[in-house]
PDB file as gemmi writes it, atoms N, CA and C in Angstrom:
CRYST1    1.000    1.000    1.000  90.00  90.00  90.00 P 1                      
ATOM      1  N   LYS A   1       6.828  12.780  -1.363  1.00  0.00           N  
ATOM      2  CA  LYS A   1       7.089  13.784  -0.643  1.00  0.00           C  
ATOM      3  C   LYS A   1       7.196  13.189   0.809  1.00  0.00           C  
ATOM      4  N   ARG A   2       6.357  12.456   1.370  1.00  0.00           N  
ATOM      5  CA  ARG A   2       6.453  12.279   2.854  1.00  0.00           C  
ATOM      6  C   ARG A   2       7.678  11.334   3.051  1.00  0.00           C  
ATOM      7  N   PHE A   3       7.972  10.423   2.013  1.00  0.00           N  
ATOM      8  CA  PHE A   3       9.488   9.829   2.182  1.00  0.00           C  
ATOM      9  C   PHE A   3      10.762  10.709   2.382  1.00  0.00           C  
ATOM     10  N   ARG A   4      10.591  11.756   1.585  1.00  0.00           N  
ATOM     11  CA  ARG A   4      11.497  12.748   1.894  1.00  0.00           C  
ATOM     12  C   ARG A   4      11.448  13.448   3.057  1.00  0.00           C  
ATOM     13  N   GLU A   5      10.373  13.809   3.604  1.00  0.00           N  
ATOM     14  CA  GLU A   5      10.310  14.473   5.007  1.00  0.00           C  
ATOM     15  C   GLU A   5      10.675  13.495   6.044  1.00  0.00           C  
ATOM     16  N   ARG A   6      10.568  12.261   6.200  1.00  0.00           N  
ATOM     17  CA  ARG A   6      10.641  11.260   7.051  1.00  0.00           C  
ATOM     18  C   ARG A   6      12.066  10.735   6.975  1.00  0.00           C  
ATOM     19  N   GLY A   7      12.546  10.397   5.755  1.00  0.00           N  
ATOM     20  CA  GLY A   7      13.803   9.944   5.442  1.00  0.00           C  
ATOM     21  C   GLY A   7      13.620   8.179   5.371  1.00  0.00           C  
ATOM     22  N   TYR A   8      12.545   7.861   5.455  1.00  0.00           N  
ATOM     23  CA  TYR A   8      12.369   6.329   5.551  1.00  0.00           C  
ATOM     24  C   TYR A   8      10.900   5.880   5.202  1.00  0.00           C  
ATOM     25  N   ASN A   9      10.907   4.719   4.708  1.00  0.00           N  
ATOM     26  CA  ASN A   9       9.297   4.450   4.385  1.00  0.00           C  
ATOM     27  C   ASN A   9       9.085   3.261   5.494  1.00  0.00           C  
ATOM     28  N   GLN A  10       8.224   3.557   6.464  1.00  0.00           N  
ATOM     29  CA  GLN A  10       7.827   2.677   7.399  1.00  0.00           C  
ATOM     30  C   GLN A  10       7.343   1.232   7.016  1.00  0.00           C  
ATOM     31  N   ALA A  11       6.561   1.404   6.024  1.00  0.00           N  
ATOM     32  CA  ALA A  11       6.079   0.055   5.665  1.00  0.00           C  
ATOM     33  C   ALA A  11       7.008  -0.881   5.014  1.00  0.00           C  
ATOM     34  N   GLU A  12       8.044  -0.391   4.241  1.00  0.00           N  
ATOM     35  CA  GLU A  12       9.140  -1.172   3.926  1.00  0.00           C  
ATOM     36  C   GLU A  12      10.011  -1.477   5.069  1.00  0.00           C  
ATOM     37  N   LEU A  13      10.256  -0.956   6.036  1.00  0.00           N  
ATOM     38  CA  LEU A  13      11.007  -1.271   7.316  1.00  0.00           C  
ATOM     39  C   LEU A  13      10.224  -2.594   7.848  1.00  0.00           C  
ATOM     40  N   ILE A  14       9.123  -2.438   7.901  1.00  0.00           N  
ATOM     41  CA  ILE A  14       8.256  -3.550   8.532  1.00  0.00           C  
ATOM     42  C   ILE A  14       8.376  -4.970   7.372  1.00  0.00           C  
ATOM     43  N   ALA A  15       7.906  -4.587   6.069  1.00  0.00           N  
ATOM     44  CA  ALA A  15       8.026  -5.737   5.098  1.00  0.00           C  
ATOM     45  C   ALA A  15       9.395  -6.516   5.019  1.00  0.00           C  
ATOM     46  N   ARG A  16      10.519  -5.787   5.139  1.00  0.00           N  
ATOM     47  CA  ARG A  16      11.821  -6.462   4.828  1.00  0.00           C  
ATOM     48  C   ARG A  16      12.006  -7.625   5.545  1.00  0.00           C  
ATOM     49  N   PRO A  17      11.782  -7.648   6.977  1.00  0.00           N  
ATOM     50  CA  PRO A  17      12.360  -8.756   8.004  1.00  0.00           C  
ATOM     51  C   PRO A  17      11.064  -9.591   7.893  1.00  0.00           C  
ATOM     52  N   LEU A  18       9.859  -9.377   7.604  1.00  0.00           N  
ATOM     53  CA  LEU A  18       8.742 -10.255   7.092  1.00  0.00           C  
ATOM     54  C   LEU A  18       8.963 -11.106   5.865  1.00  0.00           C  
ATOM     55  N   SER A  19       9.334 -10.536   4.849  1.00  0.00           N  
ATOM     56  CA  SER A  19       9.738 -11.106   3.703  1.00  0.00           C  
ATOM     57  C   SER A  19      10.809 -12.182   3.769  1.00  0.00           C  
ATOM     58  N   ARG A  20      11.913 -11.703   4.548  1.00  0.00           N  
ATOM     59  CA  ARG A  20      12.934 -12.770   4.914  1.00  0.00           C  
ATOM     60  C   ARG A  20      12.503 -13.896   5.601  1.00  0.00           C  
ATOM     61  N   ALA A  21      11.644 -13.591   6.685  1.00  0.00           N  
ATOM     62  CA  ALA A  21      11.132 -14.621   7.843  1.00  0.00           C  
ATOM     63  C   ALA A  21      10.345 -15.741   6.996  1.00  0.00           C  
ATOM     64  N   PHE A  22       9.542 -15.296   6.168  1.00  0.00           N  
ATOM     65  CA  PHE A  22       8.630 -16.150   5.410  1.00  0.00           C  
ATOM     66  C   PHE A  22       9.227 -16.602   4.110  1.00  0.00           C  
ATOM     67  N   GLY A  23      10.105 -16.058   3.605  1.00  0.00           N  
ATOM     68  CA  GLY A  23      10.995 -16.637   2.412  1.00  0.00           C  
ATOM     69  C   GLY A  23      10.120 -16.128   1.198  1.00  0.00           C  
ATOM     70  N   LEU A  24       9.497 -14.809   1.484  1.00  0.00           N  
ATOM     71  CA  LEU A  24       8.771 -14.112   0.222  1.00  0.00           C  
ATOM     72  C   LEU A  24       9.800 -13.264  -0.425  1.00  0.00           C  
ATOM     73  N   SER A  25       9.338 -13.048  -1.825  1.00  0.00           N  
ATOM     74  CA  SER A  25      10.257 -11.868  -2.407  1.00  0.00           C  
ATOM     75  C   SER A  25       9.444 -10.529  -2.111  1.00  0.00           C  
ATOM     76  N   LEU A  26      10.247  -9.554  -2.110  1.00  0.00           N  
ATOM     77  CA  LEU A  26       9.782  -8.159  -1.736  1.00  0.00           C  
ATOM     78  C   LEU A  26       9.950  -7.295  -2.992  1.00  0.00           C  
ATOM     79  N   ALA A  27       8.845  -6.805  -3.241  1.00  0.00           N  
ATOM     80  CA  ALA A  27       9.072  -5.790  -4.356  1.00  0.00           C  
ATOM     81  C   ALA A  27       8.524  -4.440  -3.927  1.00  0.00           C  
ATOM     82  N   THR A  28       9.449  -3.463  -3.929  1.00  0.00           N  
ATOM     83  CA  THR A  28       9.282  -2.092  -3.600  1.00  0.00           C  
ATOM     84  C   THR A  28       8.938  -1.245  -4.710  1.00  0.00           C  
ATOM     85  N   ASN A  29       8.928  -1.628  -5.889  1.00  0.00           N  
ATOM     86  CA  ASN A  29       8.967  -0.793  -7.030  1.00  0.00           C  
ATOM     87  C   ASN A  29       7.617  -1.242  -8.043  1.00  0.00           C  
ATOM     88  N   VAL A  30       6.407  -1.532  -7.262  1.00  0.00           N  
ATOM     89  CA  VAL A  30       5.399  -1.955  -7.981  1.00  0.00           C  
ATOM     90  C   VAL A  30       4.184  -0.867  -7.756  1.00  0.00           C  
ATOM     91  N   LEU A  31       3.752  -0.706  -6.534  1.00  0.00           N  
ATOM     92  CA  LEU A  31       2.790   0.178  -6.131  1.00  0.00           C  
ATOM     93  C   LEU A  31       3.374   1.490  -5.836  1.00  0.00           C  
ATOM     94  N   ILE A  32       3.106   2.600  -6.591  1.00  0.00           N  
ATOM     95  CA  ILE A  32       3.532   3.926  -6.331  1.00  0.00           C  
ATOM     96  C   ILE A  32       2.271   4.932  -6.050  1.00  0.00           C  
ATOM     97  N   LYS A  33       2.857   6.226  -5.234  1.00  0.00           N  
ATOM     98  CA  LYS A  33       1.726   7.041  -5.181  1.00  0.00           C  
ATOM     99  C   LYS A  33       1.712   7.930  -6.359  1.00  0.00           C  
ATOM    100  N   ALA A  34       0.813   7.933  -7.054  1.00  0.00           N  
ATOM    101  CA  ALA A  34       0.344   8.797  -8.272  1.00  0.00           C  
ATOM    102  C   ALA A  34       0.245  10.426  -7.925  1.00  0.00           C  
ATOM    103  N   LYS A  35      -0.526  10.504  -6.730  1.00  0.00           N  
ATOM    104  CA  LYS A  35      -0.920  11.900  -6.343  1.00  0.00           C  
ATOM    105  C   LYS A  35      -0.775  12.107  -4.925  1.00  0.00           C  
ATOM    106  N   HIS A  36      -0.330  13.382  -4.499  1.00  0.00           N  
ATOM    107  CA  HIS A  36      -0.297  13.626  -3.162  1.00  0.00           C  
ATOM    108  C   HIS A  36      -1.560  13.756  -2.619  1.00  0.00           C  
ATOM    109  N   THR A  37      -1.717  13.238  -1.433  1.00  0.00           N  
ATOM    110  CA  THR A  37      -2.847  13.233  -0.596  1.00  0.00           C  
ATOM    111  C   THR A  37      -2.678  13.788   0.857  1.00  0.00           C  
ATOM    112  N   ARG A  38      -3.874  14.253   1.579  1.00  0.00           N  
ATOM    113  CA  ARG A  38      -3.745  14.699   2.790  1.00  0.00           C  
ATOM    114  C   ARG A  38      -3.435  13.596   3.674  1.00  0.00           C  
ATOM    115  N   LYS A  39      -2.927  13.710   4.751  1.00  0.00           N  
ATOM    116  CA  LYS A  39      -2.536  12.687   5.859  1.00  0.00           C  
ATOM    117  C   LYS A  39      -3.840  12.166   6.175  1.00  0.00           C  
ATOM    118  N   GLN A  40      -3.955  10.918   6.161  1.00  0.00           N  
ATOM    119  CA  GLN A  40      -5.296  10.205   6.461  1.00  0.00           C  
ATOM    120  C   GLN A  40      -5.784  10.650   7.853  1.00  0.00           C  
ATOM    121  N   GLY A  41      -5.049  10.947   8.766  1.00  0.00           N  
ATOM    122  CA  GLY A  41      -5.045  11.259  10.208  1.00  0.00           C  
ATOM    123  C   GLY A  41      -5.914  12.690  10.323  1.00  0.00           C  
ATOM    124  N   THR A  42      -6.002  13.307   9.301  1.00  0.00           N  
ATOM    125  CA  THR A  42      -6.365  14.867   9.384  1.00  0.00           C  
ATOM    126  C   THR A  42      -8.034  14.826   8.883  1.00  0.00           C  
ATOM    127  N   SER A  43      -8.246  13.485   8.218  1.00  0.00           N  
ATOM    128  CA  SER A  43      -9.664  13.082   7.678  1.00  0.00           C  
ATOM    129  C   SER A  43     -10.501  12.597   8.895  1.00  0.00           C  
ATOM    130  N   LYS A  44     -11.425  13.117   9.406  1.00  0.00           N  
ATOM    131  CA  LYS A  44     -12.350  12.398  10.484  1.00  0.00           C  
ATOM    132  C   LYS A  44     -13.307  11.304  10.212  1.00  0.00           C  
ATOM    133  N   SER A  45     -13.972  11.294   9.059  1.00  0.00           N  
ATOM    134  CA  SER A  45     -14.882  10.488   8.689  1.00  0.00           C  
ATOM    135  C   SER A  45     -14.335   9.540   7.771  1.00  0.00           C  
ATOM    136  N   THR A  46     -14.983   8.211   7.625  1.00  0.00           N  
ATOM    137  CA  THR A  46     -14.664   7.266   6.616  1.00  0.00           C  
ATOM    138  C   THR A  46     -14.905   7.617   5.264  1.00  0.00           C  
ATOM    139  N   GLU A  47     -15.695   8.592   4.843  1.00  0.00           N  
ATOM    140  CA  GLU A  47     -16.078   9.035   3.610  1.00  0.00           C  
ATOM    141  C   GLU A  47     -14.878   9.889   3.198  1.00  0.00           C  
ATOM    142  N   GLU A  48     -14.524  10.813   4.230  1.00  0.00           N  
ATOM    143  CA  GLU A  48     -13.473  11.654   3.904  1.00  0.00           C  
ATOM    144  C   GLU A  48     -12.112  11.060   3.379  1.00  0.00           C  
ATOM    145  N   ARG A  49     -11.902   9.925   4.511  1.00  0.00           N  
ATOM    146  CA  ARG A  49     -10.748   9.110   4.099  1.00  0.00           C  
ATOM    147  C   ARG A  49     -10.827   8.483   2.724  1.00  0.00           C  
ATOM    148  N   GLN A  50     -11.833   7.870   2.170  1.00  0.00           N  
ATOM    149  CA  GLN A  50     -11.981   7.196   1.174  1.00  0.00           C  
ATOM    150  C   GLN A  50     -11.804   8.113  -0.163  1.00  0.00           C  
ATOM    151  N   ALA A  51     -12.325   9.231   0.033  1.00  0.00           N  
ATOM    152  CA  ALA A  51     -12.399  10.257  -1.123  1.00  0.00           C  
ATOM    153  C   ALA A  51     -10.936  10.908  -1.246  1.00  0.00           C  
ATOM    154  N   ASN A  52     -10.226  11.074  -0.141  1.00  0.00           N  
ATOM    155  CA  ASN A  52      -8.784  11.317  -0.045  1.00  0.00           C  
ATOM    156  C   ASN A  52      -8.011  10.604  -0.968  1.00  0.00           C  
ATOM    157  N   VAL A  53      -8.241   9.145  -1.004  1.00  0.00           N  
ATOM    158  CA  VAL A  53      -7.189   8.212  -1.674  1.00  0.00           C  
ATOM    159  C   VAL A  53      -7.511   7.661  -2.902  1.00  0.00           C  
ATOM    160  N   VAL A  54      -8.841   8.171  -3.429  1.00  0.00           N  
ATOM    161  CA  VAL A  54      -9.191   7.733  -4.777  1.00  0.00           C  
ATOM    162  C   VAL A  54      -8.267   8.272  -5.852  1.00  0.00           C  
ATOM    163  N   GLY A  55      -7.791   7.338  -6.594  1.00  0.00           N  
ATOM    164  CA  GLY A  55      -6.789   7.454  -7.559  1.00  0.00           C  
ATOM    165  C   GLY A  55      -5.414   7.661  -6.925  1.00  0.00           C  
ATOM    166  N   ALA A  56      -5.141   7.525  -5.813  1.00  0.00           N  
ATOM    167  CA  ALA A  56      -3.908   8.121  -5.397  1.00  0.00           C  
ATOM    168  C   ALA A  56      -2.702   6.988  -5.791  1.00  0.00           C  
ATOM    169  N   PHE A  57      -2.842   5.930  -6.219  1.00  0.00           N  
ATOM    170  CA  PHE A  57      -1.882   4.967  -6.578  1.00  0.00           C  
ATOM    171  C   PHE A  57      -1.908   4.505  -8.066  1.00  0.00           C  
ATOM    172  N   ARG A  58      -0.726   4.152  -8.472  1.00  0.00           N  
ATOM    173  CA  ARG A  58      -0.719   3.538  -9.894  1.00  0.00           C  
ATOM    174  C   ARG A  58       0.375   2.222  -9.686  1.00  0.00           C  
ATOM    175  N   VAL A  59       0.146   1.405 -10.628  1.00  0.00           N  
ATOM    176  CA  VAL A  59       1.336   0.443 -10.753  1.00  0.00           C  
ATOM    177  C   VAL A  59       2.301   0.492 -11.700  1.00  0.00           C  
ATOM    178  N   LYS A  60       3.426   0.366 -11.371  1.00  0.00           N  
ATOM    179  CA  LYS A  60       4.539   0.506 -12.247  1.00  0.00           C  
ATOM    180  C   LYS A  60       5.333  -0.966 -12.282  1.00  0.00           C  
ATOM    181  N   ASN A  61       5.709  -1.393 -13.378  1.00  0.00           N  
ATOM    182  CA  ASN A  61       6.245  -2.928 -13.542  1.00  0.00           C  
ATOM    183  C   ASN A  61       5.342  -3.872 -13.179  1.00  0.00           C  
ATOM    184  N   SER A  62       4.134  -3.572 -13.642  1.00  0.00           N  
ATOM    185  CA  SER A  62       3.103  -4.690 -13.725  1.00  0.00           C  
ATOM    186  C   SER A  62       3.219  -6.119 -13.883  1.00  0.00           C  
ATOM    187  N   TYR A  63       4.324  -6.414 -14.622  1.00  0.00           N  
ATOM    188  CA  TYR A  63       4.646  -7.750 -14.962  1.00  0.00           C  
ATOM    189  C   TYR A  63       5.050  -8.467 -13.733  1.00  0.00           C  
ATOM    190  N   LEU A  64       5.441  -7.758 -12.766  1.00  0.00           N  
ATOM    191  CA  LEU A  64       5.907  -8.325 -11.566  1.00  0.00           C  
ATOM    192  C   LEU A  64       4.745  -8.881 -10.644  1.00  0.00           C  
ATOM    193  N   ILE A  65       3.439  -8.589 -10.949  1.00  0.00           N  
ATOM    194  CA  ILE A  65       2.241  -9.036 -10.007  1.00  0.00           C  
ATOM    195  C   ILE A  65       1.348  -9.757 -10.969  1.00  0.00           C  
ATOM    196  N   GLN A  66       1.585  -9.898 -12.175  1.00  0.00           N  
ATOM    197  CA  GLN A  66       0.553 -10.773 -12.961  1.00  0.00           C  
ATOM    198  C   GLN A  66       0.212 -11.958 -12.426  1.00  0.00           C  
ATOM    199  N   ASP A  67      -0.930 -12.166 -12.218  1.00  0.00           N  
ATOM    200  CA  ASP A  67      -1.313 -13.602 -11.755  1.00  0.00           C  
ATOM    201  C   ASP A  67      -0.884 -14.036 -10.394  1.00  0.00           C  
ATOM    202  N   LYS A  68      -0.388 -13.049  -9.623  1.00  0.00           N  
ATOM    203  CA  LYS A  68       0.239 -13.495  -8.244  1.00  0.00           C  
ATOM    204  C   LYS A  68      -0.441 -13.104  -7.153  1.00  0.00           C  
ATOM    205  N   SER A  69      -0.217 -13.669  -6.018  1.00  0.00           N  
ATOM    206  CA  SER A  69      -0.940 -13.422  -4.698  1.00  0.00           C  
ATOM    207  C   SER A  69      -0.063 -12.215  -4.342  1.00  0.00           C  
ATOM    208  N   ILE A  70      -0.614 -11.082  -3.831  1.00  0.00           N  
ATOM    209  CA  ILE A  70       0.228 -10.101  -3.212  1.00  0.00           C  
ATOM    210  C   ILE A  70      -0.106  -9.757  -1.746  1.00  0.00           C  
ATOM    211  N   ILE A  71       0.941  -9.531  -0.979  1.00  0.00           N  
ATOM    212  CA  ILE A  71       0.888  -9.019   0.527  1.00  0.00           C  
ATOM    213  C   ILE A  71       1.115  -7.789   0.500  1.00  0.00           C  
ATOM    214  N   LEU A  72       0.154  -6.826   0.871  1.00  0.00           N  
ATOM    215  CA  LEU A  72       0.216  -5.610   1.043  1.00  0.00           C  
ATOM    216  C   LEU A  72       0.697  -5.167   2.482  1.00  0.00           C  
ATOM    217  N   VAL A  73       1.892  -4.560   2.867  1.00  0.00           N  
ATOM    218  CA  VAL A  73       2.331  -4.199   4.192  1.00  0.00           C  
ATOM    219  C   VAL A  73       2.137  -2.864   4.378  1.00  0.00           C  
ATOM    220  N   ASP A  74       1.336  -2.614   5.553  1.00  0.00           N  
ATOM    221  CA  ASP A  74       1.212  -1.041   6.050  1.00  0.00           C  
ATOM    222  C   ASP A  74       1.522  -1.151   7.513  1.00  0.00           C  
ATOM    223  N   ASP A  75       1.660   0.191   8.151  1.00  0.00           N  
ATOM    224  CA  ASP A  75       2.191   0.112   9.471  1.00  0.00           C  
ATOM    225  C   ASP A  75       0.820   0.243  10.181  1.00  0.00           C  
ATOM    226  N   ILE A  76      -0.207   0.941   9.782  1.00  0.00           N  
ATOM    227  CA  ILE A  76      -1.442   0.968  10.550  1.00  0.00           C  
ATOM    228  C   ILE A  76      -2.790   1.132   9.650  1.00  0.00           C  
ATOM    229  N   THR A  77      -3.757   0.508   9.982  1.00  0.00           N  
ATOM    230  CA  THR A  77      -4.979   0.734   9.304  1.00  0.00           C  
ATOM    231  C   THR A  77      -6.090   1.209  10.449  1.00  0.00           C  
ATOM    232  N   THR A  78      -6.884   2.010   9.777  1.00  0.00           N  
ATOM    233  CA  THR A  78      -7.951   2.757  10.626  1.00  0.00           C  
ATOM    234  C   THR A  78      -9.318   2.298   9.992  1.00  0.00           C  
ATOM    235  N   THR A  79      -9.513   2.887   8.894  1.00  0.00           N  
ATOM    236  CA  THR A  79     -10.872   2.507   8.310  1.00  0.00           C  
ATOM    237  C   THR A  79     -10.505   1.741   7.206  1.00  0.00           C  
ATOM    238  N   GLY A  80      -9.309   1.390   6.651  1.00  0.00           N  
ATOM    239  CA  GLY A  80      -9.079   0.422   5.724  1.00  0.00           C  
ATOM    240  C   GLY A  80      -8.963   1.273   4.287  1.00  0.00           C  
ATOM    241  N   SER A  81      -9.268   2.486   4.320  1.00  0.00           N  
ATOM    242  CA  SER A  81      -9.491   3.136   2.861  1.00  0.00           C  
ATOM    243  C   SER A  81      -8.303   3.136   1.937  1.00  0.00           C  
ATOM    244  N   THR A  82      -7.184   3.336   2.732  1.00  0.00           N  
ATOM    245  CA  THR A  82      -5.872   3.317   2.035  1.00  0.00           C  
ATOM    246  C   THR A  82      -5.652   1.938   1.408  1.00  0.00           C  
ATOM    247  N   LEU A  83      -5.767   1.099   2.189  1.00  0.00           N  
ATOM    248  CA  LEU A  83      -5.452  -0.661   1.775  1.00  0.00           C  
ATOM    249  C   LEU A  83      -6.583  -1.029   0.681  1.00  0.00           C  
ATOM    250  N   LEU A  84      -7.921  -0.355   0.909  1.00  0.00           N  
ATOM    251  CA  LEU A  84      -8.768  -0.953  -0.261  1.00  0.00           C  
ATOM    252  C   LEU A  84      -8.609  -0.244  -1.484  1.00  0.00           C  
ATOM    253  N   GLU A  85      -8.070   1.071  -1.536  1.00  0.00           N  
ATOM    254  CA  GLU A  85      -7.559   1.668  -2.813  1.00  0.00           C  
ATOM    255  C   GLU A  85      -6.286   1.045  -3.400  1.00  0.00           C  
ATOM    256  N   ALA A  86      -5.263   0.822  -2.787  1.00  0.00           N  
ATOM    257  CA  ALA A  86      -4.332   0.063  -3.261  1.00  0.00           C  
ATOM    258  C   ALA A  86      -4.581  -1.186  -3.769  1.00  0.00           C  
ATOM    259  N   GLN A  87      -5.321  -2.140  -2.979  1.00  0.00           N  
ATOM    260  CA  GLN A  87      -5.914  -3.454  -3.241  1.00  0.00           C  
ATOM    261  C   GLN A  87      -6.461  -3.327  -4.802  1.00  0.00           C  
ATOM    262  N   LYS A  88      -7.522  -2.240  -5.033  1.00  0.00           N  
ATOM    263  CA  LYS A  88      -8.066  -2.065  -6.176  1.00  0.00           C  
ATOM    264  C   LYS A  88      -7.255  -1.904  -7.340  1.00  0.00           C  
ATOM    265  N   THR A  89      -6.361  -1.144  -6.913  1.00  0.00           N  
ATOM    266  CA  THR A  89      -5.338  -0.728  -8.086  1.00  0.00           C  
ATOM    267  C   THR A  89      -4.507  -1.898  -8.418  1.00  0.00           C  
ATOM    268  N   LEU A  90      -3.990  -2.905  -7.458  1.00  0.00           N  
ATOM    269  CA  LEU A  90      -3.163  -3.852  -7.723  1.00  0.00           C  
ATOM    270  C   LEU A  90      -4.211  -4.802  -8.515  1.00  0.00           C  
ATOM    271  N   LEU A  91      -5.287  -5.015  -8.162  1.00  0.00           N  
ATOM    272  CA  LEU A  91      -6.095  -6.250  -8.924  1.00  0.00           C  
ATOM    273  C   LEU A  91      -6.473  -5.742 -10.262  1.00  0.00           C  
ATOM    274  N   ALA A  92      -6.793  -4.342 -10.458  1.00  0.00           N  
ATOM    275  CA  ALA A  92      -6.962  -3.811 -11.778  1.00  0.00           C  
ATOM    276  C   ALA A  92      -5.837  -3.868 -12.711  1.00  0.00           C  
ATOM    277  N   SER A  93      -4.588  -3.991 -12.119  1.00  0.00           N  
ATOM    278  CA  SER A  93      -3.256  -4.263 -12.804  1.00  0.00           C  
ATOM    279  C   SER A  93      -2.947  -5.654 -13.136  1.00  0.00           C  
ATOM    280  N   GLY A  94      -3.747  -6.580 -12.636  1.00  0.00           N  
ATOM    281  CA  GLY A  94      -3.282  -8.060 -12.988  1.00  0.00           C  
ATOM    282  C   GLY A  94      -2.968  -8.942 -11.647  1.00  0.00           C  
ATOM    283  N   ALA A  95      -3.149  -8.448 -10.538  1.00  0.00           N  
ATOM    284  CA  ALA A  95      -2.653  -9.357  -9.534  1.00  0.00           C  
ATOM    285  C   ALA A  95      -3.871 -10.385  -9.185  1.00  0.00           C  
ATOM    286  N   LYS A  96      -3.599 -11.453  -8.810  1.00  0.00           N  
ATOM    287  CA  LYS A  96      -4.652 -12.578  -8.650  1.00  0.00           C  
ATOM    288  C   LYS A  96      -5.406 -12.330  -7.268  1.00  0.00           C  
ATOM    289  N   ARG A  97      -4.847 -11.765  -6.160  1.00  0.00           N  
ATOM    290  CA  ARG A  97      -5.224 -11.650  -5.000  1.00  0.00           C  
ATOM    291  C   ARG A  97      -4.525 -10.730  -4.213  1.00  0.00           C  
ATOM    292  N   VAL A  98      -4.997  -9.883  -3.252  1.00  0.00           N  
ATOM    293  CA  VAL A  98      -4.294  -8.963  -2.339  1.00  0.00           C  
ATOM    294  C   VAL A  98      -4.777  -9.242  -0.959  1.00  0.00           C  
ATOM    295  N   LEU A  99      -3.593  -9.555  -0.140  1.00  0.00           N  
ATOM    296  CA  LEU A  99      -4.029  -9.743   1.375  1.00  0.00           C  
ATOM    297  C   LEU A  99      -3.263  -8.474   1.811  1.00  0.00           C  
ATOM    298  N   ALA A 100      -3.605  -7.846   3.192  1.00  0.00           N  
ATOM    299  CA  ALA A 100      -2.869  -6.797   3.773  1.00  0.00           C  
ATOM    300  C   ALA A 100      -2.595  -7.402   5.194  1.00  0.00           C  
ATOM    301  N   TRP A 101      -1.508  -6.897   5.445  1.00  0.00           N  
ATOM    302  CA  TRP A 101      -0.818  -7.322   6.911  1.00  0.00           C  
ATOM    303  C   TRP A 101      -0.522  -5.837   7.293  1.00  0.00           C  
ATOM    304  N   THR A 102      -1.054  -5.642   8.504  1.00  0.00           N  
ATOM    305  CA  THR A 102      -0.855  -4.229   9.127  1.00  0.00           C  
ATOM    306  C   THR A 102      -0.426  -4.671  10.709  1.00  0.00           C  
ATOM    307  N   VAL A 103       0.552  -3.686  11.108  1.00  0.00           N  
ATOM    308  CA  VAL A 103       1.106  -3.889  12.387  1.00  0.00           C  
ATOM    309  C   VAL A 103      -0.032  -3.559  13.618  1.00  0.00           C  
ATOM    310  N   ALA A 104      -0.730  -2.266  13.228  1.00  0.00           N  
ATOM    311  CA  ALA A 104      -1.821  -1.707  14.327  1.00  0.00           C  
ATOM    312  C   ALA A 104      -2.991  -1.495  13.514  1.00  0.00           C  
ATOM    313  N   ASN A 105      -3.919  -1.395  14.246  1.00  0.00           N  
ATOM    314  CA  ASN A 105      -5.442  -1.128  14.013  1.00  0.00           C  
ATOM    315  C   ASN A 105      -5.952  -0.153  14.933  1.00  0.00           C  
TER     316      ASN A 105                                                      
END                                                                             
């Protein structure tokens, strides 16, 4: 829904040149949003932000991440709730480890 509203995925715009610069493959069809959540900026506390994203993601094409190290790219991190939920989902689906790169904190 947010992609349709904005017309672009800011994390993907950041990840594309990074993947080229570091010679890494880019997979945009692995981690998908499974449920609509409120914008994290509307939640004031860490607990609200964590609760907002529980179960928000699922893995599609899990064979692409089996036993691999994954770099998760996002535009901004505040409490880390979104990244932690995404990491948990990727690890449960077979990723060996998950690192996060963010532009702003």
